Structure formats: structure tokens, C-alpha cells
Biopython code that builds the backbone (N, CA, C, O; Angstrom):
import numpy as np
from Bio.PDB.StructureBuilder import StructureBuilder

atoms = [
    (1, "LEU", "N", (-6.034, -8.661, -1.856)),
    (1, "LEU", "CA", (-4.809, -7.520, -1.263)),
    (1, "LEU", "C", (-3.803, -7.885, -1.615)),
    (1, "LEU", "O", (-2.947, -7.190, -2.163)),
    (2, "TYR", "N", (-3.692, -9.728, -1.209)),
    (2, "TYR", "CA", (-2.486, -10.145, -1.456)),
    (2, "TYR", "C", (-1.565, -9.910, -2.516)),
    (2, "TYR", "O", (-0.350, -9.717, -2.480)),
    (3, "ALA", "N", (-2.619, -9.975, -3.763)),
    (3, "ALA", "CA", (-2.472, -9.990, -5.013)),
    (3, "ALA", "C", (-2.111, -8.786, -5.604)),
    (3, "ALA", "O", (-1.272, -8.665, -6.496)),
    (4, "TYR", "N", (-2.913, -7.686, -4.969)),
    (4, "TYR", "CA", (-2.216, -6.184, -5.514)),
    (4, "TYR", "C", (-0.716, -6.039, -4.986)),
    (4, "TYR", "O", (0.120, -5.424, -5.648)),
    (5, "PHE", "N", (-0.454, -6.561, -3.913)),
    (5, "PHE", "CA", (0.675, -6.061, -3.536)),
    (5, "PHE", "C", (1.956, -6.764, -3.577)),
    (5, "PHE", "O", (3.010, -6.211, -3.261)),
    (6, "ARG", "N", (1.852, -8.311, -4.070)),
    (6, "ARG", "CA", (2.610, -9.087, -5.273)),
    (6, "ARG", "C", (2.621, -8.380, -6.180)),
    (6, "ARG", "O", (3.820, -8.111, -6.255)),
    (7, "LYS", "N", (2.079, -7.790, -7.061)),
    (7, "LYS", "CA", (1.807, -7.329, -8.583)),
    (7, "LYS", "C", (3.232, -5.798, -7.686)),
    (7, "LYS", "O", (4.443, -5.764, -7.903)),
    (8, "MET", "N", (2.624, -5.064, -6.996)),
    (8, "MET", "CA", (3.482, -4.167, -6.795)),
    (8, "MET", "C", (4.770, -4.477, -6.816)),
    (8, "MET", "O", (5.666, -3.834, -7.363)),
    (9, "TYR", "N", (4.906, -5.998, -5.899)),
    (9, "TYR", "CA", (6.080, -6.129, -5.518)),
    (9, "TYR", "C", (6.918, -6.496, -7.101)),
    (9, "TYR", "O", (8.122, -6.350, -7.316)),
    (10, "ARG", "N", (6.026, -6.927, -7.926)),
    (10, "ARG", "CA", (7.173, -7.453, -9.347)),
    (10, "ARG", "C", (7.387, -6.200, -10.010)),
    (10, "ARG", "O", (8.333, -6.120, -10.794)),
    (11, "GLN", "N", (6.590, -5.138, -9.796)),
    (11, "GLN", "CA", (6.978, -4.223, -10.615)),
    (11, "GLN", "C", (8.752, -3.251, -10.136)),
    (11, "GLN", "O", (9.220, -3.285, -8.998)),
    (12, "PRO", "N", (9.298, -2.627, -11.116)),
    (12, "PRO", "CA", (10.212, -1.906, -10.629)),
    (12, "PRO", "C", (9.804, -0.954, -9.335)),
    (12, "PRO", "O", (8.868, -0.212, -9.630)),
    (13, "TYR", "N", (10.076, -0.860, -8.548)),
    (13, "TYR", "CA", (10.478, 0.420, -7.529)),
    (13, "TYR", "C", (10.349, 1.907, -8.520)),
    (13, "TYR", "O", (10.982, 2.168, -9.543)),
    (14, "GLN", "N", (9.525, 2.567, -7.965)),
    (14, "GLN", "CA", (9.017, 4.099, -8.282)),
    (14, "GLN", "C", (8.782, 4.721, -7.726)),
    (14, "GLN", "O", (7.924, 4.438, -6.889)),
    (15, "GLU", "N", (9.409, 6.166, -7.756)),
    (15, "GLU", "CA", (9.034, 7.156, -7.078)),
    (15, "GLU", "C", (8.467, 8.038, -7.631)),
    (15, "GLU", "O", (8.374, 7.823, -8.839)),
    (16, "SER", "N", (7.822, 9.402, -7.150)),
    (16, "SER", "CA", (7.178, 10.679, -8.060)),
    (16, "SER", "C", (8.007, 11.165, -8.262)),
    (16, "SER", "O", (9.012, 11.123, -7.552)),
    (17, "TRP", "N", (7.883, 11.852, -9.384)),
    (17, "TRP", "CA", (8.716, 13.196, -10.212)),
    (17, "TRP", "C", (9.124, 13.634, -9.001)),
    (17, "TRP", "O", (10.169, 12.985, -9.042)),
    (18, "GLU", "N", (9.177, 14.077, -8.161)),
    (18, "GLU", "CA", (8.951, 15.221, -7.164)),
    (18, "GLU", "C", (10.341, 14.434, -6.532)),
    (18, "GLU", "O", (11.508, 14.741, -6.777)),
    (19, "ASP", "N", (9.886, 13.394, -5.698)),
    (19, "ASP", "CA", (11.139, 12.649, -4.982)),
    (19, "ASP", "C", (11.949, 11.949, -5.572)),
    (19, "ASP", "O", (12.739, 11.321, -4.866)),
    (20, "GLU", "N", (12.044, 11.800, -7.151)),
    (20, "GLU", "CA", (13.458, 11.372, -7.992)),
    (20, "GLU", "C", (13.805, 12.416, -8.012)),
    (20, "GLU", "O", (14.973, 12.371, -7.627)),
    (21, "VAL", "N", (13.387, 13.993, -8.348)),
    (21, "VAL", "CA", (14.021, 15.118, -8.267)),
    (21, "VAL", "C", (15.123, 15.161, -7.392)),
    (21, "VAL", "O", (16.305, 15.124, -7.734)),
    (22, "HIS", "N", (14.595, 15.258, -6.026)),
    (22, "HIS", "CA", (15.652, 15.418, -4.539)),
    (22, "HIS", "C", (16.094, 14.206, -4.634)),
    (22, "HIS", "O", (17.277, 14.431, -4.378)),
    (23, "SER", "N", (16.041, 13.169, -4.797)),
    (23, "SER", "CA", (16.856, 12.144, -4.373)),
    (23, "SER", "C", (18.257, 12.547, -5.157)),
    (23, "SER", "O", (19.377, 12.546, -4.646)),
    (24, "GLU", "N", (17.944, 12.870, -6.443)),
    (24, "GLU", "CA", (18.799, 12.566, -7.547)),
    (24, "GLU", "C", (20.104, 13.791, -6.882)),
    (24, "GLU", "O", (21.332, 13.700, -6.857)),
    (25, "LEU", "N", (18.871, 15.229, -6.258)),
    (25, "LEU", "CA", (19.766, 15.954, -6.230)),
    (25, "LEU", "C", (20.151, 15.997, -4.644)),
    (25, "LEU", "O", (20.186, 17.064, -4.031)),
    (26, "GLU", "N", (20.308, 15.300, -4.307)),
    (26, "GLU", "CA", (20.738, 14.462, -2.410)),
    (26, "GLU", "C", (22.227, 14.072, -3.308)),
    (26, "GLU", "O", (23.312, 14.653, -3.266)),
    (27, "GLY", "N", (21.867, 13.037, -3.998)),
    (27, "GLY", "CA", (22.700, 12.264, -4.131)),
    (27, "GLY", "C", (22.670, 10.890, -4.098)),
    (27, "GLY", "O", (23.694, 10.225, -4.260)),
    (28, "HIS", "N", (21.053, 10.164, -3.807)),
    (28, "HIS", "CA", (20.558, 9.195, -3.193)),
    (28, "HIS", "C", (19.765, 8.194, -4.405)),
    (28, "HIS", "O", (19.169, 7.154, -4.124)),
    (29, "GLY", "N", (19.924, 8.823, -5.950)),
    (29, "GLY", "CA", (19.232, 8.118, -6.512)),
    (29, "GLY", "C", (19.929, 6.969, -7.352)),
    (29, "GLY", "O", (20.063, 6.879, -8.572)),
    (30, "ASP", "N", (20.470, 5.831, -5.993)),
    (30, "ASP", "CA", (20.873, 4.513, -6.403)),
    (30, "ASP", "C", (20.472, 3.541, -6.531)),
    (30, "ASP", "O", (19.258, 3.587, -6.330)),
    (31, "VAL", "N", (20.900, 2.293, -6.844)),
    (31, "VAL", "CA", (19.880, 0.881, -6.783)),
    (31, "VAL", "C", (19.813, 1.200, -5.165)),
    (31, "VAL", "O", (18.864, 1.834, -4.704)),
    (32, "SER", "N", (20.402, 0.935, -4.713)),
    (32, "SER", "CA", (19.853, 1.053, -2.620)),
    (32, "SER", "C", (18.391, 1.505, -2.473)),
    (32, "SER", "O", (17.404, 0.876, -2.092)),
    (33, "HIS", "N", (18.513, 2.578, -2.818)),
    (33, "HIS", "CA", (17.201, 3.190, -2.399)),
    (33, "HIS", "C", (16.567, 2.374, -2.828)),
    (33, "HIS", "O", (15.894, 1.802, -1.970)),
    (34, "GLN", "N", (16.412, 1.912, -4.103)),
    (34, "GLN", "CA", (15.211, 0.961, -5.255)),
    (34, "GLN", "C", (15.061, -0.211, -4.218)),
    (34, "GLN", "O", (13.957, -0.454, -3.730)),
    (35, "VAL", "N", (16.100, -0.885, -3.910)),
    (35, "VAL", "CA", (15.716, -2.183, -2.905)),
    (35, "VAL", "C", (15.548, -1.988, -1.186)),
    (35, "VAL", "O", (15.195, -2.798, -0.328)),
    (36, "ASP", "N", (15.954, -0.572, -1.090)),
    (36, "ASP", "CA", (14.801, -0.459, 0.283)),
    (36, "ASP", "C", (13.527, -0.281, 0.037)),
    (36, "ASP", "O", (12.616, -0.673, 0.766)),
    (37, "GLY", "N", (13.407, 0.312, -0.989)),
    (37, "GLY", "CA", (11.676, -0.084, -1.790)),
    (37, "GLY", "C", (11.159, -0.990, -1.530)),
    (37, "GLY", "O", (10.089, -1.350, -1.039)),
    (38, "HIS", "N", (12.071, -1.395, -1.928)),
    (38, "HIS", "CA", (11.401, -3.725, -2.039)),
    (38, "HIS", "C", (11.382, -4.133, -1.293)),
    (38, "HIS", "O", (10.492, -4.977, -1.192)),
    (39, "ARG", "N", (12.207, -3.956, -0.227)),
    (39, "ARG", "CA", (12.429, -4.407, 1.120)),
    (39, "ARG", "C", (11.148, -4.212, 1.862)),
    (39, "ARG", "O", (10.438, -5.162, 2.192)),
    (40, "GLN", "N", (10.822, -2.775, 2.159)),
    (40, "GLN", "CA", (9.506, -2.224, 2.375)),
    (40, "GLN", "C", (8.520, -2.687, 2.306)),
    (40, "GLN", "O", (7.848, -2.929, 3.308)),
    (41, "LEU", "N", (8.013, -3.032, 0.715)),
    (41, "LEU", "CA", (7.429, -3.411, 0.540)),
    (41, "LEU", "C", (6.770, -5.037, 0.850)),
    (41, "LEU", "O", (5.661, -5.568, 0.915)),
    (42, "ALA", "N", (8.239, -5.428, 0.989)),
    (42, "ALA", "CA", (8.056, -6.836, 1.149)),
    (42, "ALA", "C", (7.809, -6.786, 2.559)),
    (42, "ALA", "O", (7.094, -7.733, 2.889)),
    (43, "ARG", "N", (8.111, -6.083, 3.469)),
    (43, "ARG", "CA", (7.412, -6.281, 4.595)),
    (43, "ARG", "C", (5.714, -5.987, 4.819)),
    (43, "ARG", "O", (4.752, -6.581, 5.306)),
    (44, "VAL", "N", (5.974, -4.805, 4.201)),
    (44, "VAL", "CA", (4.493, -4.436, 4.054)),
    (44, "VAL", "C", (3.172, -6.109, 3.879)),
    (44, "VAL", "O", (2.057, -6.471, 4.255)),
    (45, "ILE", "N", (4.005, -6.447, 3.296)),
    (45, "ILE", "CA", (2.792, -7.755, 2.712)),
    (45, "ILE", "C", (2.903, -8.595, 3.745)),
    (45, "ILE", "O", (1.915, -9.241, 4.095)),
    (46, "GLN", "N", (4.148, -8.727, 4.418)),
    (46, "GLN", "CA", (3.333, -9.775, 6.050)),
    (46, "GLN", "C", (3.003, -9.313, 6.998)),
    (46, "GLN", "O", (2.567, -9.953, 7.955)),
    (47, "ALA", "N", (3.121, -8.224, 6.956)),
    (47, "ALA", "CA", (2.234, -7.212, 8.075)),
    (47, "ALA", "C", (1.029, -7.750, 7.643)),
    (47, "ALA", "O", (0.430, -8.494, 8.421)),
    (48, "ILE", "N", (0.321, -7.391, 5.983)),
    (48, "ILE", "CA", (-0.882, -7.663, 5.938)),
    (48, "ILE", "C", (-1.239, -9.095, 5.761)),
    (48, "ILE", "O", (-2.405, -9.441, 5.574)),
    (49, "ASP", "N", (-0.480, -9.734, 5.805)),
    (49, "ASP", "CA", (-0.843, -11.992, 5.154)),
    (49, "ASP", "C", (-1.317, -12.115, 7.224)),
    (49, "ASP", "O", (-2.411, -12.650, 7.406)),
    (50, "CYS", "N", (-0.687, -11.741, 8.330)),
    (50, "CYS", "CA", (-0.878, -11.319, 9.112)),
    (50, "CYS", "C", (-2.380, -10.990, 10.010)),
    (50, "CYS", "O", (-2.932, -11.455, 11.007)),
    (51, "LEU", "N", (-2.594, -10.133, 9.217)),
    (51, "LEU", "CA", (-3.881, -9.713, 9.381)),
    (51, "LEU", "C", (-5.262, -10.450, 9.636)),
    (51, "LEU", "O", (-5.481, -11.509, 9.048)),
    (52, "PRO", "N", (-6.140, -9.941, 10.452)),
    (52, "PRO", "CA", (-6.856, -10.916, 10.422)),
    (52, "PRO", "C", (-7.974, -10.738, 9.148)),
    (52, "PRO", "O", (-8.248, -9.630, 8.687)),
    (53, "SER", "N", (-8.724, -12.331, 8.527)),
    (53, "SER", "CA", (-9.682, -11.817, 6.762)),
    (53, "SER", "C", (-10.523, -10.436, 7.398)),
    (53, "SER", "O", (-9.772, -9.463, 7.328)),
    (54, "ASN", "N", (-11.089, -10.285, 7.651)),
    (54, "ASN", "CA", (-11.799, -9.206, 7.967)),
    (54, "ASN", "C", (-11.076, -7.712, 7.615)),
    (54, "ASN", "O", (-11.461, -6.778, 6.911)),
    (55, "MET", "N", (-9.818, -7.917, 8.450)),
    (55, "MET", "CA", (-8.978, -6.564, 8.278)),
    (55, "MET", "C", (-8.390, -5.881, 6.659)),
    (55, "MET", "O", (-8.443, -4.763, 6.147)),
    (56, "GLN", "N", (-7.735, -7.459, 6.158)),
    (56, "GLN", "CA", (-7.419, -7.796, 4.947)),
    (56, "GLN", "C", (-8.603, -7.234, 3.816)),
    (56, "GLN", "O", (-8.495, -6.474, 2.854)),
    (57, "LYS", "N", (-9.672, -7.905, 4.342)),
    (57, "LYS", "CA", (-11.015, -7.473, 3.121)),
    (57, "LYS", "C", (-10.812, -5.601, 3.114)),
    (57, "LYS", "O", (-10.661, -4.843, 2.155)),
    (58, "VAL", "N", (-10.875, -5.363, 4.332)),
    (58, "VAL", "CA", (-11.351, -3.797, 4.710)),
    (58, "VAL", "C", (-10.129, -2.431, 3.567)),
    (58, "VAL", "O", (-10.497, -1.406, 2.993)),
    (59, "LEU", "N", (-8.540, -3.120, 3.656)),
    (59, "LEU", "CA", (-7.802, -2.847, 3.431)),
    (59, "LEU", "C", (-7.579, -2.866, 2.058)),
    (59, "LEU", "O", (-6.979, -1.933, 1.525)),
    (60, "GLU", "N", (-8.147, -4.183, 1.177)),
    (60, "GLU", "CA", (-8.324, -4.540, -0.122)),
    (60, "GLU", "C", (-9.685, -3.472, -0.809)),
    (60, "GLU", "O", (-9.569, -3.054, -1.960)),
    (61, "VAL", "N", (-10.662, -3.193, -0.143)),
    (61, "VAL", "CA", (-11.679, -3.005, -0.713)),
    (61, "VAL", "C", (-11.098, -0.891, -0.552)),
    (61, "VAL", "O", (-11.555, 0.093, -1.133)),
    (62, "SER", "N", (-10.365, -0.976, 0.123)),
    (62, "SER", "CA", (-9.990, 0.484, 0.689)),
    (62, "SER", "C", (-9.003, 1.056, -0.562)),
    (62, "SER", "O", (-9.000, 2.189, -1.044)),
    (63, "LEU", "N", (-8.475, 0.323, -0.790)),
    (63, "LEU", "CA", (-7.313, 0.396, -1.673)),
    (63, "LEU", "C", (-8.099, 0.376, -3.472)),
    (63, "LEU", "O", (-7.913, 1.190, -4.377)),
    (64, "GLU", "N", (-8.692, -0.466, -3.468)),
    (64, "GLU", "CA", (-9.868, -0.499, -4.589)),
    (64, "GLU", "C", (-9.808, 1.169, -4.803)),
    (64, "GLU", "O", (-9.176, 1.717, -5.706)),
    (65, "MET", "N", (-10.760, 1.989, -3.574)),
    (65, "MET", "CA", (-11.508, 2.928, -3.514)),
    (65, "MET", "C", (-10.945, 4.277, -3.374)),
    (65, "MET", "O", (-11.426, 5.379, -3.110)),
    (66, "ASP", "N", (-9.566, 3.758, -3.682)),
    (66, "ASP", "CA", (-8.895, 5.544, -3.712)),
    (66, "ASP", "C", (-9.014, 5.676, -1.829)),
    (66, "ASP", "O", (-9.273, 6.829, -1.486)),
    (67, "GLY", "N", (-8.889, 4.857, -0.865)),
    (67, "GLY", "CA", (-8.481, 5.021, 0.484)),
    (67, "GLY", "C", (-9.918, 6.063, 0.540)),
    (67, "GLY", "O", (-9.834, 6.780, 1.537)),
    (68, "ASN", "N", (-11.088, 6.307, -0.189)),
    (68, "ASN", "CA", (-12.374, 6.775, 0.241)),
    (68, "ASN", "C", (-12.869, 5.733, 1.699)),
    (68, "ASN", "O", (-12.882, 4.503, 1.670)),
    (69, "TYR", "N", (-13.242, 6.577, 2.892)),
    (69, "TYR", "CA", (-13.628, 5.618, 4.189)),
    (69, "TYR", "C", (-15.199, 5.684, 3.710)),
    (69, "TYR", "O", (-15.811, 4.650, 3.976)),
    (70, "GLN", "N", (-15.998, 6.748, 3.027)),
    (70, "GLN", "CA", (-17.437, 6.189, 3.159)),
    (70, "GLN", "C", (-17.526, 5.450, 1.702)),
    (70, "GLN", "O", (-18.336, 4.523, 1.668)),
    (71, "GLU", "N", (-17.034, 5.639, 0.867)),
    (71, "GLU", "CA", (-17.098, 4.619, -0.868)),
    (71, "GLU", "C", (-16.758, 3.316, -0.295)),
    (71, "GLU", "O", (-17.536, 2.462, -0.719)),
    (72, "THR", "N", (-15.566, 2.679, 0.805)),
    (72, "THR", "CA", (-15.117, 1.500, 1.171)),
    (72, "THR", "C", (-16.571, 1.045, 1.952)),
    (72, "THR", "O", (-17.124, 0.051, 1.480)),
    (73, "ALA", "N", (-17.220, 1.719, 3.123)),
    (73, "ALA", "CA", (-18.237, 1.535, 4.045)),
    (73, "ALA", "C", (-19.226, 0.337, 2.977)),
    (73, "ALA", "O", (-19.501, -0.859, 2.881)),
    (74, "ASN", "N", (-19.547, 2.041, 2.146)),
    (74, "ASN", "CA", (-20.643, 1.385, 1.320)),
    (74, "ASN", "C", (-20.882, 0.518, 0.488)),
    (74, "ASN", "O", (-22.053, 0.252, 0.218)),
    (75, "SER", "N", (-19.719, -0.207, -0.188)),
    (75, "SER", "CA", (-19.487, -1.653, -0.696)),
    (75, "SER", "C", (-19.446, -2.694, 0.188)),
    (75, "SER", "O", (-19.971, -3.783, -0.045)),
    (76, "LEU", "N", (-18.605, -2.312, 1.605)),
    (76, "LEU", "CA", (-18.670, -3.379, 2.349)),
    (76, "LEU", "C", (-19.957, -3.316, 2.679)),
    (76, "LEU", "O", (-20.026, -4.321, 3.387)),
    (77, "GLY", "N", (-20.937, -2.898, 2.677)),
    (77, "GLY", "CA", (-21.995, -2.792, 3.803)),
    (77, "GLY", "C", (-22.181, -2.644, 5.124)),
    (77, "GLY", "O", (-23.107, -3.204, 5.711)),
    (78, "VAL", "N", (-21.199, -1.773, 5.788)),
    (78, "VAL", "CA", (-20.613, -1.618, 6.966)),
    (78, "VAL", "C", (-20.742, -0.133, 7.211)),
    (78, "VAL", "O", (-20.840, 0.636, 6.254)),
    (79, "PRO", "N", (-20.746, 0.328, 8.552)),
    (79, "PRO", "CA", (-20.862, 1.691, 9.121)),
    (79, "PRO", "C", (-19.276, 1.974, 8.567)),
    (79, "PRO", "O", (-18.313, 1.248, 8.321)),
    (80, "ILE", "N", (-19.574, 3.598, 8.504)),
    (80, "ILE", "CA", (-17.670, 4.290, 7.806)),
    (80, "ILE", "C", (-17.276, 4.082, 9.271)),
    (80, "ILE", "O", (-16.152, 4.436, 8.916)),
    (81, "GLY", "N", (-17.121, 3.826, 10.681)),
    (81, "GLY", "CA", (-16.221, 3.470, 11.588)),
    (81, "GLY", "C", (-15.917, 2.276, 11.991)),
    (81, "GLY", "O", (-15.202, 1.874, 12.909)),
    (82, "THR", "N", (-16.820, 1.520, 10.848)),
    (82, "THR", "CA", (-15.912, 0.062, 10.942)),
    (82, "THR", "C", (-14.727, 0.098, 9.680)),
    (82, "THR", "O", (-13.966, -0.854, 9.505)),
    (83, "VAL", "N", (-14.697, 1.226, 8.912)),
    (83, "VAL", "CA", (-13.370, 0.956, 8.059)),
    (83, "VAL", "C", (-12.509, 2.014, 8.865)),
    (83, "VAL", "O", (-11.291, 2.053, 8.691)),
    (84, "ARG", "N", (-13.107, 2.823, 9.696)),
    (84, "ARG", "CA", (-11.801, 3.358, 10.011)),
    (84, "ARG", "C", (-11.149, 3.380, 11.226)),
    (84, "ARG", "O", (-10.247, 4.137, 11.587)),
    (85, "SER", "N", (-11.983, 1.985, 12.152)),
    (85, "SER", "CA", (-11.263, 1.409, 13.202)),
    (85, "SER", "C", (-10.152, 0.309, 12.554)),
    (85, "SER", "O", (-9.255, -0.163, 13.253)),
    (86, "ARG", "N", (-10.336, -0.058, 11.051)),
    (86, "ARG", "CA", (-9.935, -1.378, 10.416)),
    (86, "ARG", "C", (-9.299, -1.076, 9.915)),
    (86, "ARG", "O", (-9.065, -2.052, 9.202)),
    (87, "THR", "N", (-8.172, 0.233, 9.407)),
    (87, "THR", "CA", (-7.843, 1.092, 8.384)),
    (87, "THR", "C", (-6.629, 1.309, 8.948)),
    (87, "THR", "O", (-5.826, 2.072, 8.410)),
]
sb = StructureBuilder()
sb.init_structure("model")
sb.init_model(0)
sb.init_chain("A")
sb.init_seg("    ")
for serial, (resi, resn, name, xyz) in enumerate(atoms, 1):
    if name == "N":
        sb.init_residue(resn, " ", resi, " ")
    sb.init_atom(name, np.array(xyz, "f"), 0.0, 1.0, " ", f" {name:<3s}", serial, name[0])
structure = sb.get_structure()
């Protein structure tokens, strides 16, 4: 999980096409917006590092399964309620 977010942190900050268009229309298409995105990602990484390892694992698998609770539960061999309570 840590590696996933580290990889994202090293990549340039990207928004969806719609967000980018709206941002440019509003005059916010500047570097400070990208810096804010990287800062927010750094805070997320720090927060995840503070979680117990079992919660980190559920988040990691959930990301791999595109957030699908049932697939995450099946992959981890735990009830779906456990996945929901840890994400």
C-alpha cells in the first residue's frame, strides 16, 4: 500500500479532463493547485502509515480490486462486513 501511494506521489499530479477544464475556466489552472494535490497525497500517505497493518492490507487489496468490497473480501478470505468496517 505504501508503495502504491509512493508511486502516485512521485508522478505528476493529474486531474480528470473535466476537472482540468473547470479549473482553467475558473482561473485555478496554476502550479499551486498541483502543489496542493501533492501535499494532500503526502498527508494521506502519512495517515495510512499510522493505521494498523490489518487495515493497511484491506486498503491495499481494495485498491487492487477497484474498491469492490466483495472481491476484496474474497481475496482476503474475510467477511464483507470486515472489509466495510476497515475501509
